[in-house]
C-alpha positions in Angstrom: -2.4 3.1 -14.8 -2.0 6.5 -16.4 -4.8 9.1 -16.4 -5.4 12.8 -16.0 -7.4 14.4 -13.2 -10.5 16.6 -13.7 -8.9 19.9 -12.9 -11.9 22.1 -12.0 -13.4 19.7 -9.4 -10.0 19.0 -7.9 -9.2 22.7 -7.4 -12.5 23.4 -5.7 -12.2 20.4 -3.3 -8.5 21.0 -2.5 -9.3 24.6 -1.6 -11.5 23.3 1.2 -9.0 20.9 2.6 -6.8 21.8 5.6 -3.2 20.7 5.5 -0.2 20.3 7.8 3.3 20.1 6.3 5.4 17.9 8.5 9.2 17.9 8.6 10.7 15.1 10.7 14.3 16.0 11.7 17.2 14.8 13.7 20.5 16.8 14.3 20.5 18.6 10.9 19.7 22.2 11.8 21.2 23.7 8.6 19.3 21.4 6.3 16.1 21.9 8.3 16.5 25.7 8.0 16.9 25.5 4.2 13.9 23.2 4.0 11.6 25.4 6.1 12.7 28.4 4.1 11.6 26.7 0.9 8.3 25.6 2.5 7.7 29.2 3.7 8.1 30.7 0.2 6.5 27.9 -1.7 3.2 27.3 0.1 0.1 29.2 1.2 0.9 31.2 4.4 -2.1 29.6 6.1 -0.6 26.1 5.8 0.3 24.7 9.2 3.9 23.6 9.4 5.0 21.1 12.0 8.6 20.1 12.9 9.0 16.8 14.7 12.4 16.6 16.4 13.2 12.9 16.6 15.4 12.1 19.6 18.2 14.6 18.9 21.6 13.6 20.2 23.0 17.2 20.1 20.8 20.3 20.0 17.1 20.5 19.7 15.7 22.1 16.5 13.2 24.3 18.4 15.0 27.5 17.6 15.1 26.8 13.8 11.4 25.9 13.8 10.5 29.1 15.7 12.4 31.2 13.2 10.0 30.0 10.5 6.8 30.0 12.5 6.6 26.2 12.6 5.0 24.3 15.4 7.7 22.3 17.3 7.2 18.8 18.7 9.9 16.9 20.6 9.7 13.2 20.1 11.9 11.3 22.7 12.2 8.1 20.6 14.1 7.8 17.3 12.7 6.8 14.0 11.1 8.6 11.1 8.0 6.4 11.2 7.5 7.1 14.9 7.9 10.8 14.2 5.3 10.7 11.4 2.9 8.9 13.6 3.5 11.5 16.3 2.7 14.3 13.9 -0.6 12.4 13.0 -1.6 12.4 16.7 -0.8 16.1 17.1 -2.5 17.4 13.9 -6.2 17.9 13.2 -5.7 18.8 9.5 -7.4 16.8 6.7 -4.1 16.2 4.9 -0.6 15.6 6.2 2.3 16.4 3.7 5.6 14.8 4.7 8.9 16.3 3.5 12.4 15.2 4.5 14.5 17.7 6.3 17.2 17.5 3.7 14.8 18.2 0.8 13.9 21.4 -0.9 10.3 21.6 -2.2 9.9 23.7 -5.4 7.5 26.6 -5.3 3.9 25.4 -5.6 4.8 21.8 -4.9 1.9 21.2 -2.5 -1.1 22.3 -4.7 -0.9 19.4 -7.2 -0.8 16.9 -4.3 -3.8 18.4 -2.5 -5.7 18.4 -5.8 -5.6 14.6 -5.9 -7.7 14.3 -2.8 -10.8 15.4 -4.6 -11.1 11.7 -5.2 -12.4 10.3 -1.8 -10.7 7.0 -2.5 -7.2 8.5 -2.7 -5.3 7.8 0.5 -1.9 9.0 -0.6 -0.5 11.3 -3.2 3.2 11.2 -4.0 5.3 13.7 -6.0 8.5 13.7 -8.1 11.8 13.5 -6.2 14.8 14.8 -8.1 18.5 15.4 -7.1 19.6 19.0 -6.7 21.3 18.7 -10.1 21.4 16.2 -12.9 24.6 14.2 -12.2 24.7 11.9 -15.2 27.5 9.8 -13.7 25.7 8.9 -10.5 22.0 8.8 -11.6 22.2 5.2 -12.8 23.7 4.1 -9.5 20.9 6.0 -7.7 18.4 4.1 -9.8 19.9 0.8 -8.8 18.9 1.5 -5.2 15.4 2.8 -6.1 16.4 6.5 -5.8 14.9 7.3 -9.1 13.0 9.9 -11.0 9.6 8.4 -11.6 9.0 10.5 -14.7 6.6 13.1 -16.2 3.4 11.0 -16.4 0.7 11.0 -13.7 -0.2 7.5 -12.5 -3.0 6.0 -10.4 -2.4 2.8 -8.4 -5.1 0.6 -6.9 -6.0 -3.1 -6.8 -7.2 -3.1 -10.4 -3.6 -2.5 -11.5 -2.2 -5.9 -12.5 1.2 -5.7 -10.7 0.0 -3.5 -7.8 1.7 -5.8 -5.2 5.1 -5.5 -6.8 4.8 -1.7 -7.4 3.7 -0.9 -3.9 6.3 -3.1 -2.2 9.3 -2.9 -4.5 9.3 0.7 -5.8 7.7 2.7 -8.6 5.0 4.7 -6.8 6.9 7.3 -4.9 9.5 8.1 -2.1 8.9 9.2 1.5 10.6 12.6 0.8 7.5 13.8 -1.0 4.4 12.0 0.2 1.0 13.3 1.3 -1.6 11.3 3.3 -5.3 11.7 4.1 -5.5 11.8 7.9 -8.8 9.9 8.1 -7.2 6.7 6.8 -5.5 6.4 10.2 -9.0 5.5 11.6 -8.6 2.2 9.8 -4.8 1.8 9.6 -2.2 1.6 12.3 0.1 4.1 10.7 3.7 3.9 9.6 5.4 0.7 10.8 7.8 1.9 13.5 10.2 -1.0 12.8 11.0 0.6 9.5 12.6 3.8 8.3 15.6 6.0 9.1 16.4 5.7 12.8 14.5 2.4 13.2 16.0 -1.2 13.4 15.2 -1.7 9.7 16.5 1.5 8.0 14.0 2.0 5.2 10.9 0.9 3.2 8.4 2.4 5.6 6.7 4.3 2.8 6.5 1.1 0.6 4.7 -0.8 3.4 2.3 2.1 3.8 1.5 2.1 0.0 1.0 -1.7 0.1 -1.3 -1.7 3.2 -3.5 1.1 2.0 -3.9 -0.2 -1.6 -4.6 -3.6 -0.2 -7.4 -2.0 1.9 -9.0 -0.7 -1.3 -7.6 2.9 -1.4 -5.8 4.6 -4.2 -2.3 6.0 -4.4 -1.6 8.7 -7.0 1.8 9.8 -8.3 1.7 13.4 -9.7 4.8 14.7 -11.5 3.7 18.3 -11.1 4.8 18.2 -7.4 8.6 18.4 -7.3 11.0 18.2 -4.4 14.8 18.4 -4.7 16.4 15.9 -2.4 20.0 15.8 -1.3 21.9 12.8 -2.7 25.4 11.5 -2.2 27.8 13.2 -4.6 30.5 10.6 -4.8 30.9 6.8 -4.6 32.5 7.3 -1.1 29.4 9.0 0.2 27.0 6.6 -1.5 28.6 3.4 -0.4 27.4 3.3 3.3 23.9 4.5 2.2 23.9 1.8 -0.5 24.7 -0.9 2.0 22.0 0.3 4.4 19.6 0.2 1.5 20.5 -3.4 0.7 20.1 -4.4 4.3 16.7 -2.8 4.5 15.6 -4.4 1.3 16.6 -7.9 2.5 14.9 -7.3 5.9 11.7 -6.1 4.2 11.6 -9.1 1.9 11.8 -11.5 4.9 9.1 -9.4 6.6 6.8 -9.9 3.7 7.5 -13.6 3.5 6.7 -14.0 7.2 3.8 -11.6 7.6 2.1 -11.7 4.2 1.5 -15.4 3.4 -1.2 -14.6 0.8 1.5 -12.9 -1.4 4.4 -15.3 -0.9 4.4 -16.3 -4.5 4.9 -12.7 -5.7 7.6 -12.1 -3.0 9.5 -15.3 -3.9 9.4 -14.2 -7.6 11.0 -10.9 -6.7 13.6 -12.5 -4.5 14.7 -14.9 -7.2 15.2 -12.0 -9.6 17.2 -10.1 -7.0 19.5 -13.1 -6.2 20.6 -13.2 -9.8 22.3 -9.8 -9.2 25.0 -10.5 -6.7 27.7 -9.1 -9.0 29.6 -5.9 -8.0 27.7 -2.7 -8.3 29.5 -0.4 -10.7 29.8 3.4 -10.9 30.8 4.5 -14.4 32.9 7.6 -14.3 35.0 9.2 -17.1 34.2 6.2 -19.4 35.7 3.7 -17.0 33.7 1.3 -14.9 34.7 1.4 -11.2 33.4 -1.1 -8.6 31.3 0.7 -6.0 30.5 -2.3 -3.9 32.0 -5.8 -4.4 29.6 -8.7 -4.9 30.6 -10.3 -1.6 29.7 -7.1 0.3 26.3 -7.1 -1.3 25.7 -10.6 -0.1 26.9 -9.9 3.4 24.5 -6.9 3.5 21.6 -9.1 2.5 22.4 -11.6 5.2 22.6 -8.8 7.7 19.2 -7.6 6.6 17.7 -11.0 7.3 19.1 -10.9 10.8 17.7 -7.4 11.3 14.2 -8.6 10.7 14.4 -11.5 13.1 16.0 -9.2 15.7 12.8 -7.0 15.6 10.7 -10.1 16.1 12.7 -11.2 19.1 12.5 -7.7 20.6 8.7 -7.6 20.2 8.8 -4.0 18.8 5.4 -2.6 17.8 4.2 -2.1 14.3 2.3 1.1 14.2 1.4 4.2 16.2 -2.0 3.3 17.5 
């Protein structure tokens, strides 16, 4: 669904909202420093900034947070979903804006997101996520894994959109590197699934599950292209390969999760699985006019099987779903 907001009413309401910008980090002090610098110059000085340091293995990020006047929270357990839920419990702001520590928000990125919350039914606003530069060779490979530019048109997603289930669960609404959430929805929602996301047993798809669960509850999710975040991406096939395999594993695990835990939508899930199984051929990176295999087809299939085992391992461990 594509529509344009009523700008005057949105500006007046967004001016009344309080907001915390949350950066979840783990052992990346240089990236965190650059991210906080961009937030400092690109947002209102009154905006609360929170750094959640998620089970660091080396040094804590407290000094970096202090340098930029950010509130520091140490979280002893790993996982970006757990860190986000911790930020929720520590913040009293109306809106929480989540940015990855290896992302650089462009100046003014937050205002278009906040403006969307003039609509009381909007639970989440997402923005545009772009690579630091336009690498024409690698962009098609990024898109294969869902790391894509969602384009210049604003979109609104709710249960009236015909393919809302597929869009929320399988990509096309936004990425966790640039997502903003109304805090009050956590009164009726358990929060990010702590089995999912970087640092968790299933390394991804936590934002997709959030989109799905909130739209299913009757809320709206809005994608606004006027909010832009530049996110670090692998610059070579060698750097992309391990990330790609993790993405395939996470996707397979998430599909099994949906089959087991969302019986009302099994038909849609099976339809998506059938379409994915047809693509077990090697993933190609096309450089200098010559196609080069990035991941052989058998490695794709092994990663998918590993993803299935990841889901059942979380079931056996009895790990919790949310932060409440």
